[in-house]
Structures are given as C-alpha cells and as structure tokens.
Residue, then its C-alpha position, 0 to 999 in steps of 0.5 A: x454171341x449169335x451171328x447176324x447176317x443182313x439180307x436184301x436190305x437189313x436183318x430179320x429174325x424171329x422175335x425173342x429167338x434171335x431178334x432180341x433187345x441185346x442183338x438189336x442193340x448190337x446192330x444199332x451200335x454197329x450202324x452208329x460205328x459205321x456212320x461215324x467212320x463214314x461221314x457223308x458230305x452234306x448230311x447232318x448227324x441225324x438219323x430217322x427211326x420208324x417202326x411197324x405194327x409188329x409185336x414190340x416194334x415200338x420198344x425196339x425202335x425206342x431202344x435203337x433211338x437210345x443207342x444212336x443218341x448214346x453215340x451222339x446222333x440226333x434222332x427223329x423217332x416216329x410217334x406211331x407205326x409208320x410206312x417205310x417210305x415215309x421214313x425213307x422220305x424223311x431221311x432224304x428231306x432232313x439230309x440225315x445220315x441214314x435211317x432205321x425201320x423196325x419191320x419185317x415187311x411181309x414176313x410172318x408175324x413171329x418175325x421182326x427186322x432192322x431195315x437200314x436206309x441210306x442217306x439218299x432215302x432208299x434201301x442201304x446198298x449191299x456194300x453198306x450192309x456188309x460194312x455194318x456187319x463188319x462193325x458188329x461187336x467192335x464196340x460196346x453198346x453205348x446208349x442214352x436213357x430215353x427221358x434224358x435224350x428227350x430232355x437234351x433233344x437228342x431224340x425228337x418224336x415227330x410224325x414224318x408222314x405229313x411231309x411225305x404225304x404233302x410230297x405225294x400230292x405234288x407227285x400227281x395231279x391231285x386236283x384231278x384226283x380230288x374231283x374224280x369221285x372214284x370209289x377206292x378201296x384199300x386192303x391194308x392187311x392189318x399193316x401200317x398203310x391203314x388210314x393213309x388214304x383216308x387222310x390223303x383223300x379227306x375232303x375230296x369227292x373220292x370215297x375211301x373204304x379201308x379193309x382190315x385196318x385194325x392194329x393186330x400184331x398177328x395180322x389176322x392170321x396171315x402173312x401181310x404179303x400182297x398176294x391173292x391168297x391173302x385177299x379172301x376177306x376183302x375179295x368177299x366184301x368187294x363182291x358184295x360192294x363193288x368199287x373202282x379199284x382196290x389197292x393192297x399194301x404189305x405190312x410196311x406199305x412199301x409194296x403193292x398188289x391189287x384187285x379190280x374192285x369186284x374182288x378179282x385179283x390183279x397181278x403186280x405185273x398188270x399194275x406195273x404195265x398199267x402204270x407204265x402205259x399211264x406215264x407214257x400215254x397220258x403223262x407224255x413222259x419218257x426215260x429209262x425203264x428199270x425192271x428186275x429180271x423176274x418182271x413180265x416181258x410185256x414191259x419189254x414189248x411196251x418199251x420197244x413200242x414206245x422207244x424207251x431204253x430198258x434196263x434189266x437188273x438183278x432181283x432186289x429193289x436195291x438194284x432198281x434204286x441204284x439205277x434211279x440214283x443215276x437219273x433219267x429213270x421213268x419208272x422202276x419196278x420188281x415182280x414182288x410189287x416194289x415200284x419207284x417213281x421219278x422225282x420222288x425217292x429211290x425207294x418202293x412206295x406203295x402209297x405213291x402207287x395208289x395215288x398214281x393209279x387213282x390219277x390214271x383212273x381219273x384221267x382215263x375215265x374208263x373201268x379198270x377191266x377195259x384198261x387191262x383188256x386194252x393192254x392185252x389186245x395190244x401186247x398179247x396175253x401174259x400169264x405169270x406163275x411162281x413157286x418156292x421149293x425147298x432146296x439145299x443151300x450147299x447144292x445151289x451153286x451146282x444147280x446153277x452151273x448145271x442149268x447154265x451149261x445144259x440149257x433146254x433146247x426149247x421151252x415147251x414148243x418154242x426154241x430157246x433164244x437166250x440164257x441170262x445168268x446175272x442173278x440165278x438162271x433165266x431161260x428165254x424162248x423165241x416166243x417171249x415165254x421164259x423160265x427162271x430159277x433163283x435161290x433165296x439169299x439166306x434160306x434153303x429155298x429155290x424160287x421158280x418163276x415162269x411166264x407164258x401166253x396161258x396159265x396152263x403153259x406157265x404151270x407147265x414151265x414150272x414143272x420143267x423147272x422142278x425137273x431141272x432141280x432133280x438133275x443135281 
C-alpha cells in the first residue's frame, strides 16, 4: 500500500494517482480508529464531512461518510460544495468529535485532499495528524452503504452554511454594513466561496458582484490561490467597473487576498494591517496578537504603538490556532492570507474577513486607498517579496545549520540585529528589514521571503537568500 503522509493540516495527493477511493478509505478508517481510541469528554459521536468543487470531491465525501458511519459515528454531510470554515464552525457548534473536509485548498486542479478538523473547530494539531497516521492499516476498512446509512439516520445531509453565516452576522455590526451602500466585488477563483456574499448581503443596500463564480473543477486554468497572478480576469473587469473593494478567496474559502476595487492588488499584509488597525482604533479592542514569522513587520510596529502583546509563531495556521485556543487573542494571521477572529472559531475564515473589511469601510467612510496611505504614513513603507525554489530535501538541514552558524553581518546596508531559527532561519536587520529561508514540509521546495522599505530592496534581499542556498 502506498505511504500516506499528512502535511500542514491533512493529506493531499494527485487524484487517481495516490488520491484514490482505496486510499481515502484507509485514511477515513484510521481517522475513525483514532477518534474511537481517543474520546473527547463533552463531544458527541458525530463527525461533519464537507467538500469543495474539485473533481469527484462529492463522491470522496460520500465514501468518507460511509466509512465513518460503518464505524458507528453519526455523520453530518453537506449537500453541496461548502467553505471549509463552515464545516469547522459546525464541528464546534454541534460538539462533534471532529470533521473532514475534502479539499486541496489552493493546490492545482489535479490534486485533492483530506483536511482533518479537531473537535474545537479548527485544523487538527500536528500530534493528532501524526496519531491518525499511526492508525493507518491497523484495521480493515468498515463501511455502511449510503442508502442504508440515510435510512438509519447514521448519515444526515444538511446545509451547514446557515448557522455559520448567522454567526458571521453577529461577528460584525451587520446593521451598519447593511446600510452602507458599499459596492463589493468578490473574486471567487471558481471556488466554494462563490455566492456566499450574495446570500449574506441579500436585502441590504450593498451591491455585490461575484467574479469567476462558475463551478469549474479546472478552476479556469489557474490554481485557486489568492495571489495577484491569478487576478487578471477580475482586475480587467474592475478597471472598467470600479468597486469600493474586491475580496479574493481561495478554493475552499478559508484564505484571502484582495484588490482595491479598481483592480490593483492588495497584499495579504496590507489586509492584515487594515484589520488590526480597525480592531484597535474603531472597535476599541485589545488582546494578544498572534502572527506567523513570515508576516509583515508593520504588525510589530503597530503592536508597539498600541501597547499590544505580540506572539510570533512558526509558519502554519495550526500554531495560530493553538494561541487562539489559549484565549485573549485579538487577531491571528499568517502571510498566506489565513486570518482568525476572536469570538469565532480557531480557524482561518475568508468569509469572515470579507465581512469585517466591509464593517471597516462602513465605519471609516473613506476610500480604501486613503486608509492604506494612512498606514504607510504612520508606520513607514513595507514591501514584501517571496520566491519558491527547488532545493534537495537531503541538503535542507545542512543549509539551515549553515545559515544559523554563518549569518550575514548586514542585510543590504543595515547591520544584522537578530537571527530566529524556530521554523527555518530568519535574519532581521536593525532597520526592520528581514530575510527568511524555510523549506516546505513535504516537497523539495525552499521558500525565500523578504521585506524591506522598497520593492527593489526586497528583490535584492531575495537574491541574497538565493546566494546563501548555493553555499551548501
């Protein structure tokens, strides 16, 4: 049997190559065995199963439900492609033992995945993923035929978006949003987020335009990732038909990007800083701020000014979620567009991010470009860049050790101030610019990140990082 290895929050593979019904059944059985062996006090013997718009996702989800039902779990199965945060919210709301989301998120269309959700309504912790791996093939796959499971009510088909959407409306000042008359565009990248804002904002004065909302398992020939190179279609439309804001969600709607409403891309860092300022200045809220290592240092400056405790974590929303579960977190976010909100679930939620941005615009009553200019005037320019390079897995440990032991004396013209090595190696200069090298968890890919005061300096730092890789 082929080896199955969990990554950040589950298992992903190429459909019909490794992602087959046989292998999905093996993972579902291992998940059931783990849940049976590790009951969580206060939870029910219920699991929530959802799926995205990828090829055969609905059939894989049905098969997972049959396996879980065959292991005596009650299953709530979504009737149509559903956002990951809706599934996570239902896990927490229903006090389920956990959940499964059939999705490969932002990966190419040839992939699918098995995202595992913990009882708390967030991505399964690394220890849970490793434990499920340990249960693989220890039991034969047991299942219950779908029609029989429906008859015995071991599987219930239910739309889990409605309670999630109701909670989102409580998360913001929805009356303020409803009366704002904002022109809001949503680039769905052909993913499950399509139609969510149409439903949420129906009957309000907001005007919603959904872009690339068709159900296309090939995602229009792109990877459904919220990055500027995937915005060409919608950017051209917005240049001709301006809006106040355009939110972009990824394939399963848990991560975000954006545009300014005229088609100019926003970085996830800009979105993060806008939200942080809104929570502190407009909402008057305080708390700890949790950010991944690769997130803009403007957050550090904002926390220093506002007197907020900053917690810096490794890369991966599971680390942010762990901080959120401790309580007292104002916001949690990562460079790739994952944002978690207080009083909600310890999970990335792209739909929530869109509503909070609408609340911000309705409160400020200023154009987005002016809000961005205000941030830069107050905290200085921050320009971010990243490249992914091929790098042998067997040489990665040696590279990281070399970087830790032989840090550069300067980053461009600024003396080195700090070296962090909790997750990869990050060099921080006295002027706040930084360079980080970090490997993918499962692929021979090295990610190089940089931030500086100008695009040219950020690009120059990336070249410094590339030179470091050639020293090993």
